[in-house]
C-alpha positions in Angstrom: 105.9 98.1 96.4 108.4 97.4 99.1 106.6 94.4 100.3 106.1 92.7 96.9 109.8 92.0 96.1 112.0 89.4 97.6 115.9 89.1 97.0 117.8 85.8 97.1 121.5 86.5 98.0 123.8 84.5 96.1 126.8 84.1 98.4 128.1 83.1 101.8 127.0 84.2 105.0 130.0 85.9 106.4 128.9 85.8 109.9 128.8 81.9 109.7 131.7 81.5 107.6 134.2 83.6 109.4 137.6 82.2 109.2 138.5 83.4 112.6 135.9 81.3 114.1 135.4 78.4 111.5 135.2 75.0 113.1 135.8 73.2 109.7 139.3 74.6 109.0 142.5 73.3 110.6 143.9 76.7 111.5 141.8 79.7 112.2 143.0 83.2 110.9 142.2 86.9 110.5 143.8 89.7 108.4 147.1 89.5 110.4 147.5 85.8 110.3 146.0 84.9 106.8 149.2 84.2 104.9 150.9 81.7 107.2 147.3 80.2 108.2 146.1 79.6 104.5 149.6 77.9 103.9 148.9 75.6 106.7 145.4 75.0 105.7 146.3 74.3 102.3 148.9 71.4 103.8 146.0 70.0 106.0 143.7 69.9 103.0 146.3 68.2 100.7 147.0 65.5 103.6 143.3 65.0 104.1 142.7 64.0 100.4 145.9 62.1 99.9 147.8 64.7 98.0 151.7 65.2 98.4 151.8 67.9 101.0 153.8 70.7 99.5 152.8 74.5 99.9 154.7 75.4 96.7 152.5 73.3 94.3 149.5 75.3 93.0 146.4 73.8 94.2 142.9 74.6 92.2 139.9 73.9 94.2 136.1 74.1 93.3 133.2 73.5 95.9 129.5 74.0 94.4 126.9 72.5 92.5 127.5 70.2 89.5 125.0 72.0 87.3 125.2 73.5 83.8 125.1 77.4 84.9 128.4 76.6 87.2 130.2 75.5 84.2 131.3 71.8 85.1 131.7 71.0 81.4 134.1 73.8 80.9 136.1 72.9 84.0 136.3 69.2 82.8 137.5 70.3 79.3 140.2 72.5 80.9 141.6 69.8 83.4 143.7 67.9 80.8 145.6 71.0 79.8 146.0 72.0 83.5 147.4 69.0 84.2 150.1 69.3 81.5 151.8 71.6 83.8 154.5 70.0 85.8 153.2 70.4 89.5 149.5 71.2 89.9 146.8 69.6 92.0 143.0 69.8 91.6 140.2 69.3 94.3 136.7 69.3 93.5 133.6 69.1 96.1 130.2 69.0 94.9 127.2 67.1 94.0 124.6 67.6 91.2 123.5 66.2 87.9 124.7 62.5 87.8 126.4 63.1 84.3 128.8 65.6 85.9 129.3 63.4 89.1 130.4 60.6 86.7 132.6 62.8 84.6 134.6 63.9 87.7 134.8 60.5 89.3 136.5 59.2 86.0 
């Protein structure tokens, strides 16, 4: 029954999201330049969203759908505890259920 089954890949297309060719990041990189380039991309993101630019500050990022199966309620419950740390930044990007969108806009 090779023709009766279809798989849905849950992941990214590595040919489309190749950091050495990605037009959406500030600094392209490969295995040899990854460490410095990722730090520069972090600084570019911090500046773009209005956060203090400092590569030493831990930055937690989430990009995804705001649906129960992705755990946005767990993330929302953890944020206050995470923010008790001295220096930490959180960036969230996603759409989904309105109750979760409202929760993160607060």
